[in-house]
C-alpha positions, 0 to 999 in steps of 0.5 A: 546271202545272194546265190553268188556269195553262198559258200555251201552246197545243199543236197535235198532228200525227202526229210533231210537237207545236207550242206557241204562246205569247205574252207582254208581254216577251221574257224572259216568252216565253222563260221560258214556252217553257221551262216549256212544254217541260218541262211537255210532258215531265213533270208539273211539279207533281211536280218540285221546284226543288232545283237550279240550272242556268245556261243561255245561248243565242244566235241570228242572229235572233229565230227562231234565238234561240228554237230555240237556247234550247229546244235548250239546255233540251232538252239539259239534259234529254236529256244531264243528266236535268234537269227544269226548272220555274222560269226566271229570265231575267237578260239577254235581247236580240234575239240572246242570253239568259242565265238560271238555271233551277231544277228537279231530275234526272229520277227514274223513281219520281216522274216519268212521261215524258209526251212523247218529244221528240226535237228542236226543228223549226227550220222551224216555230219562230218568235219575233217582236214585234207591237206590245207583244206577243211571240209564239212558236211552237216545233215539236217532233219526236217 
């Protein structure tokens, strides 16, 4: 994702990264948050959308939904080796999201890991709507 195309801002502390983003809809913010996660992990310009993965998440509120969505995506990377770059949100409500994500498996000959993200920090992760704008913040433990 070229710098001029980034739809998020990154704040860095010693053992944590925080991503802030905004969008005009819940599906847009969820898709952009997913892309931001994987863009932090690897250079998405080196990733091809070869395979498709179904991803679902639920939460008891908006904040919990964002945390669980990013956890599911991070799990796809950590457990299955998927780097996902395209997100088609099929359904999104206040407490659930169902999506299809496209990408490919991590290939050390073609992909260089940028950040070693260990987990999502639920204490610093938020999702909400202000007027017509959705805003999100996702914290990552390194």
